[in-house]
N, C-alpha and C positions, 0 to 999 in steps of 0.2 A: 545314568547314561552319561550326564556331564560330568559327574565326578571321577568316572573312569576316564573320560577324555582328559580332565584335568591333570589327573595322576600321570597319564602317558606324556601329555605335553610336558610337564614338569621334568620328568624322567629324562625326556628327549633334549630339553633346554639345558639340564645340567650335564647331559652327555656332550653337546656340541661346545659349551664353554669349556669343559675338560679338554677337550679335543684341540680347540683353538689354543688354550694355553699351552699343551704339549707342542702344538706347531711352533709358537712364537718363541718357547724356550729352545726349541731345537734350532730354530734359525739363529737365535742369538749365540747358541754354541758354536754353530758353524761360522758366524761372523767372527766370533774370537778366535777360532782354529786357523782361519784364512789369515787373520791380520797377525797373529803372533806366532803361529807355528810352522807357516809355510816358508820354506827357504827362500 
């Protein structure tokens, strides 16, 4: 039982970290676009 919980938890934490990385990279792209490409 604890093994299944551990696997699920690991999968969730991996998912959330990739989500956060995607969010931060999106934000960086938005900042760059706003800074350089806005007229």
